[in-house]
Each structure stands twice: as structure tokens, then as C-alpha cells.
Jmol script that loads the backbone (N, CA, C; Angstrom):
load data "model"
ATOM      1  N   MET A   1     -17.502   1.056  -4.341  1.00  0.00           N
ATOM      2  CA  MET A   1     -16.918  -0.150  -4.861  1.00  0.00           C
ATOM      3  C   MET A   1     -15.580  -0.382  -4.154  1.00  0.00           C
ATOM      4  N   ILE A   2     -15.336  -1.608  -3.753  1.00  0.00           N
ATOM      5  CA  ILE A   2     -14.069  -1.956  -3.111  1.00  0.00           C
ATOM      6  C   ILE A   2     -13.182  -2.636  -4.147  1.00  0.00           C
ATOM      7  N   LEU A   3     -11.961  -2.120  -4.262  1.00  0.00           N
ATOM      8  CA  LEU A   3     -10.984  -2.646  -5.205  1.00  0.00           C
ATOM      9  C   LEU A   3      -9.807  -3.250  -4.455  1.00  0.00           C
ATOM     10  N   THR A   4      -9.126  -4.185  -5.101  1.00  0.00           N
ATOM     11  CA  THR A   4      -7.883  -4.734  -4.575  1.00  0.00           C
ATOM     12  C   THR A   4      -6.843  -4.658  -5.689  1.00  0.00           C
ATOM     13  N   ASP A   5      -5.740  -3.978  -5.416  1.00  0.00           N
ATOM     14  CA  ASP A   5      -4.674  -3.786  -6.397  1.00  0.00           C
ATOM     15  C   ASP A   5      -3.329  -3.982  -5.729  1.00  0.00           C
ATOM     16  N   GLU A   6      -2.305  -4.135  -6.557  1.00  0.00           N
ATOM     17  CA  GLU A   6      -0.931  -4.204  -6.064  1.00  0.00           C
ATOM     18  C   GLU A   6      -0.257  -2.855  -6.233  1.00  0.00           C
ATOM     19  N   PHE A   7       0.546  -2.492  -5.241  1.00  0.00           N
ATOM     20  CA  PHE A   7       1.304  -1.248  -5.264  1.00  0.00           C
ATOM     21  C   PHE A   7       2.731  -1.558  -4.853  1.00  0.00           C
ATOM     22  N   LYS A   8       3.654  -0.762  -5.365  1.00  0.00           N
ATOM     23  CA  LYS A   8       5.074  -0.910  -5.040  1.00  0.00           C
ATOM     24  C   LYS A   8       5.512   0.355  -4.317  1.00  0.00           C
ATOM     25  N   ILE A   9       6.117   0.186  -3.135  1.00  0.00           N
ATOM     26  CA  ILE A   9       6.658   1.338  -2.407  1.00  0.00           C
ATOM     27  C   ILE A   9       8.108   1.051  -2.031  1.00  0.00           C
ATOM     28  N   LYS A  10       8.870   2.116  -1.887  1.00  0.00           N
ATOM     29  CA  LYS A  10      10.294   1.978  -1.581  1.00  0.00           C
ATOM     30  C   LYS A  10      10.506   1.371  -0.199  1.00  0.00           C
ATOM     31  N   LYS A  11      11.561   0.551  -0.099  1.00  0.00           N
ATOM     32  CA  LYS A  11      11.923  -0.040   1.185  1.00  0.00           C
ATOM     33  C   LYS A  11      12.490   1.027   2.116  1.00  0.00           C
ATOM     34  N   THR A  12      12.351   0.766   3.391  1.00  0.00           N
ATOM     35  CA  THR A  12      12.908   1.619   4.427  1.00  0.00           C
ATOM     36  C   THR A  12      13.620   0.735   5.441  1.00  0.00           C
ATOM     37  N   GLU A  13      14.569   1.311   6.173  1.00  0.00           N
ATOM     38  CA  GLU A  13      15.288   0.519   7.172  1.00  0.00           C
ATOM     39  C   GLU A  13      14.413   0.169   8.363  1.00  0.00           C
ATOM     40  N   ASN A  14      13.577   1.112   8.798  1.00  0.00           N
ATOM     41  CA  ASN A  14      12.700   0.885   9.951  1.00  0.00           C
ATOM     42  C   ASN A  14      11.263   0.758   9.473  1.00  0.00           C
ATOM     43  N   LEU A  15      10.874  -0.458   9.131  1.00  0.00           N
ATOM     44  CA  LEU A  15       9.527  -0.678   8.623  1.00  0.00           C
ATOM     45  C   LEU A  15       8.517  -0.632   9.760  1.00  0.00           C
ATOM     46  N   GLU A  16       7.538   0.243   9.594  1.00  0.00           N
ATOM     47  CA  GLU A  16       6.406   0.352  10.527  1.00  0.00           C
ATOM     48  C   GLU A  16       5.143   0.509   9.701  1.00  0.00           C
ATOM     49  N   SER A  17       4.021   0.104  10.250  1.00  0.00           N
ATOM     50  CA  SER A  17       2.768   0.214   9.516  1.00  0.00           C
ATOM     51  C   SER A  17       2.466   1.664   9.151  1.00  0.00           C
ATOM     52  N   SER A  18       2.881   2.605   9.986  1.00  0.00           N
ATOM     53  CA  SER A  18       2.632   4.022   9.680  1.00  0.00           C
ATOM     54  C   SER A  18       3.367   4.452   8.412  1.00  0.00           C
ATOM     55  N   TYR A  19       4.555   3.889   8.164  1.00  0.00           N
ATOM     56  CA  TYR A  19       5.290   4.200   6.930  1.00  0.00           C
ATOM     57  C   TYR A  19       4.481   3.739   5.715  1.00  0.00           C
ATOM     58  N   ILE A  20       3.993   2.513   5.755  1.00  0.00           N
ATOM     59  CA  ILE A  20       3.198   1.973   4.645  1.00  0.00           C
ATOM     60  C   ILE A  20       1.959   2.832   4.430  1.00  0.00           C
ATOM     61  N   GLU A  21       1.244   3.149   5.494  1.00  0.00           N
ATOM     62  CA  GLU A  21       0.009   3.920   5.373  1.00  0.00           C
ATOM     63  C   GLU A  21       0.279   5.329   4.864  1.00  0.00           C
ATOM     64  N   ASN A  22       1.386   5.936   5.272  1.00  0.00           N
ATOM     65  CA  ASN A  22       1.740   7.265   4.760  1.00  0.00           C
ATOM     66  C   ASN A  22       2.067   7.207   3.278  1.00  0.00           C
ATOM     67  N   GLU A  23       2.789   6.179   2.845  1.00  0.00           N
ATOM     68  CA  GLU A  23       3.119   6.042   1.426  1.00  0.00           C
ATOM     69  C   GLU A  23       1.857   5.818   0.591  1.00  0.00           C
ATOM     70  N   LEU A  24       0.926   5.033   1.094  1.00  0.00           N
ATOM     71  CA  LEU A  24      -0.340   4.834   0.386  1.00  0.00           C
ATOM     72  C   LEU A  24      -1.151   6.119   0.343  1.00  0.00           C
ATOM     73  N   SER A  25      -1.100   6.879   1.411  1.00  0.00           N
ATOM     74  CA  SER A  25      -1.797   8.165   1.450  1.00  0.00           C
ATOM     75  C   SER A  25      -1.283   9.105   0.365  1.00  0.00           C
ATOM     76  N   LYS A  26       0.015   9.069   0.100  1.00  0.00           N
ATOM     77  CA  LYS A  26       0.595   9.896  -0.972  1.00  0.00           C
ATOM     78  C   LYS A  26       0.020   9.520  -2.336  1.00  0.00           C
ATOM     79  N   LEU A  27      -0.477   8.288  -2.445  1.00  0.00           N
ATOM     80  CA  LEU A  27      -1.100   7.812  -3.677  1.00  0.00           C
ATOM     81  C   LEU A  27      -2.621   8.007  -3.657  1.00  0.00           C
ATOM     82  N   ASN A  28      -3.109   8.757  -2.656  1.00  0.00           N
ATOM     83  CA  ASN A  28      -4.548   8.994  -2.461  1.00  0.00           C
ATOM     84  C   ASN A  28      -5.319   7.700  -2.215  1.00  0.00           C
ATOM     85  N   ILE A  29      -4.684   6.793  -1.480  1.00  0.00           N
ATOM     86  CA  ILE A  29      -5.304   5.519  -1.120  1.00  0.00           C
ATOM     87  C   ILE A  29      -5.495   5.489   0.391  1.00  0.00           C
ATOM     88  N   THR A  30      -6.726   5.248   0.810  1.00  0.00           N
ATOM     89  CA  THR A  30      -7.018   5.002   2.220  1.00  0.00           C
ATOM     90  C   THR A  30      -7.358   3.520   2.327  1.00  0.00           C
ATOM     91  N   PRO A  31      -6.414   2.726   2.787  1.00  0.00           N
ATOM     92  CA  PRO A  31      -6.613   1.275   2.738  1.00  0.00           C
ATOM     93  C   PRO A  31      -7.624   0.766   3.760  1.00  0.00           C
ATOM     94  N   LEU A  32      -8.393  -0.219   3.342  1.00  0.00           N
ATOM     95  CA  LEU A  32      -9.217  -0.979   4.275  1.00  0.00           C
ATOM     96  C   LEU A  32      -8.351  -2.055   4.916  1.00  0.00           C
ATOM     97  N   ARG A  33      -7.469  -2.629   4.082  1.00  0.00           N
ATOM     98  CA  ARG A  33      -6.459  -3.568   4.573  1.00  0.00           C
ATOM     99  C   ARG A  33      -5.346  -3.659   3.531  1.00  0.00           C
ATOM    100  N   TRP A  34      -4.178  -4.049   4.012  1.00  0.00           N
ATOM    101  CA  TRP A  34      -3.037  -4.204   3.115  1.00  0.00           C
ATOM    102  C   TRP A  34      -2.160  -5.325   3.641  1.00  0.00           C
ATOM    103  N   ALA A  35      -1.366  -5.893   2.742  1.00  0.00           N
ATOM    104  CA  ALA A  35      -0.416  -6.938   3.117  1.00  0.00           C
ATOM    105  C   ALA A  35       0.799  -6.842   2.211  1.00  0.00           C
ATOM    106  N   ILE A  36       1.965  -7.067   2.780  1.00  0.00           N
ATOM    107  CA  ILE A  36       3.180  -7.159   1.985  1.00  0.00           C
ATOM    108  C   ILE A  36       3.208  -8.568   1.401  1.00  0.00           C
ATOM    109  N   VAL A  37       3.212  -8.664   0.072  1.00  0.00           N
ATOM    110  CA  VAL A  37       3.169  -9.972  -0.575  1.00  0.00           C
ATOM    111  C   VAL A  37       4.495 -10.357  -1.219  1.00  0.00           C
ATOM    112  N   ASN A  38       5.408  -9.387  -1.350  1.00  0.00           N
ATOM    113  CA  ASN A  38       6.711  -9.676  -1.921  1.00  0.00           C
ATOM    114  C   ASN A  38       7.662  -8.557  -1.527  1.00  0.00           C
ATOM    115  N   VAL A  39       8.950  -8.860  -1.524  1.00  0.00           N
ATOM    116  CA  VAL A  39       9.976  -7.875  -1.200  1.00  0.00           C
ATOM    117  C   VAL A  39      11.087  -8.019  -2.228  1.00  0.00           C
ATOM    118  N   THR A  40      11.488  -6.889  -2.822  1.00  0.00           N
ATOM    119  CA  THR A  40      12.636  -6.891  -3.722  1.00  0.00           C
ATOM    120  C   THR A  40      13.795  -6.205  -3.005  1.00  0.00           C
ATOM    121  N   ASP A  41      14.888  -6.016  -3.703  1.00  0.00           N
ATOM    122  CA  ASP A  41      16.025  -5.324  -3.096  1.00  0.00           C
ATOM    123  C   ASP A  41      15.691  -3.892  -2.719  1.00  0.00           C
ATOM    124  N   THR A  42      14.760  -3.279  -3.447  1.00  0.00           N
ATOM    125  CA  THR A  42      14.494  -1.847  -3.248  1.00  0.00           C
ATOM    126  C   THR A  42      13.056  -1.507  -2.897  1.00  0.00           C
ATOM    127  N   HIS A  43      12.127  -2.477  -3.021  1.00  0.00           N
ATOM    128  CA  HIS A  43      10.710  -2.156  -2.829  1.00  0.00           C
ATOM    129  C   HIS A  43       9.967  -3.238  -2.045  1.00  0.00           C
ATOM    130  N   TYR A  44       8.848  -2.811  -1.462  1.00  0.00           N
ATOM    131  CA  TYR A  44       7.841  -3.724  -0.919  1.00  0.00           C
ATOM    132  C   TYR A  44       6.716  -3.771  -1.940  1.00  0.00           C
ATOM    133  N   ILE A  45       6.208  -4.954  -2.214  1.00  0.00           N
ATOM    134  CA  ILE A  45       5.052  -5.116  -3.077  1.00  0.00           C
ATOM    135  C   ILE A  45       3.870  -5.402  -2.161  1.00  0.00           C
ATOM    136  N   LEU A  46       2.839  -4.572  -2.272  1.00  0.00           N
ATOM    137  CA  LEU A  46       1.674  -4.669  -1.392  1.00  0.00           C
ATOM    138  C   LEU A  46       0.429  -5.041  -2.173  1.00  0.00           C
ATOM    139  N   THR A  47      -0.422  -5.824  -1.568  1.00  0.00           N
ATOM    140  CA  THR A  47      -1.786  -5.987  -2.042  1.00  0.00           C
ATOM    141  C   THR A  47      -2.642  -5.130  -1.117  1.00  0.00           C
ATOM    142  N   VAL A  48      -3.416  -4.232  -1.716  1.00  0.00           N
ATOM    143  CA  VAL A  48      -4.181  -3.265  -0.932  1.00  0.00           C
ATOM    144  C   VAL A  48      -5.640  -3.303  -1.351  1.00  0.00           C
ATOM    145  N   SER A  49      -6.522  -3.405  -0.368  1.00  0.00           N
ATOM    146  CA  SER A  49      -7.952  -3.263  -0.598  1.00  0.00           C
ATOM    147  C   SER A  49      -8.379  -1.881  -0.135  1.00  0.00           C
ATOM    148  N   TYR A  50      -9.129  -1.203  -0.983  1.00  0.00           N
ATOM    149  CA  TYR A  50      -9.538   0.165  -0.680  1.00  0.00           C
ATOM    150  C   TYR A  50     -10.861   0.447  -1.381  1.00  0.00           C
ATOM    151  N   GLU A  51     -11.535   1.475  -0.902  1.00  0.00           N
ATOM    152  CA  GLU A  51     -12.825   1.835  -1.476  1.00  0.00           C
ATOM    153  C   GLU A  51     -12.654   2.946  -2.499  1.00  0.00           C
ATOM    154  N   LYS A  52     -13.259   2.748  -3.659  1.00  0.00           N
ATOM    155  CA  LYS A  52     -13.237   3.778  -4.688  1.00  0.00           C
ATOM    156  C   LYS A  52     -14.645   4.341  -4.800  1.00  0.00           C
ATOM    157  N   ASN A  53     -14.727   5.647  -4.730  1.00  0.00           N
ATOM    158  CA  ASN A  53     -16.035   6.302  -4.846  1.00  0.00           C
ATOM    159  C   ASN A  53     -16.512   6.261  -6.291  1.00  0.00           C
ATOM    160  N   ALA A  54     -17.801   6.107  -6.465  1.00  0.00           N
ATOM    161  CA  ALA A  54     -18.376   6.129  -7.813  1.00  0.00           C
ATOM    162  C   ALA A  54     -18.243   7.534  -8.389  1.00  0.00           C
ATOM    163  N   ASP A  55     -17.836   7.622  -9.636  1.00  0.00           N
ATOM    164  CA  ASP A  55     -17.660   8.934 -10.286  1.00  0.00           C
ATOM    165  C   ASP A  55     -18.931   9.427 -10.919  1.00  0.00           C
TER     166      ASP A  55
END
end "model"
wireframe off; spacefill off
backbone 0.3
color backbone group
């Protein structure tokens, strides 16, 4: 099943896609695709599509 959810990760000075993917990996998320949809003073808000295995 493919899910799409929002996640919040801390901002960094040098934003690179590898930073986003590493932060998602810490959440046990392997994204199919992601997009930054909002930015706050301290966080990036992401919409992430990922596959969830059936339990």
C-alpha cells in the first residue's frame, strides 16, 4: 500500500536532498517521492509518499 503523509524535520543551513532523505530514513521511511510544502522558522514540512508493507 502506498501512503502519503506530512512530516516535519528540522531546518538546516545547507539544504540538500540527502539531508531530507537521511532524516526520513531515521523515521524508517523510504520515500518514493517527497516535496517541501511549507517552511517555518525551525522546520521543513514535507509531503512524503512511501510504501507501507502489509502487516
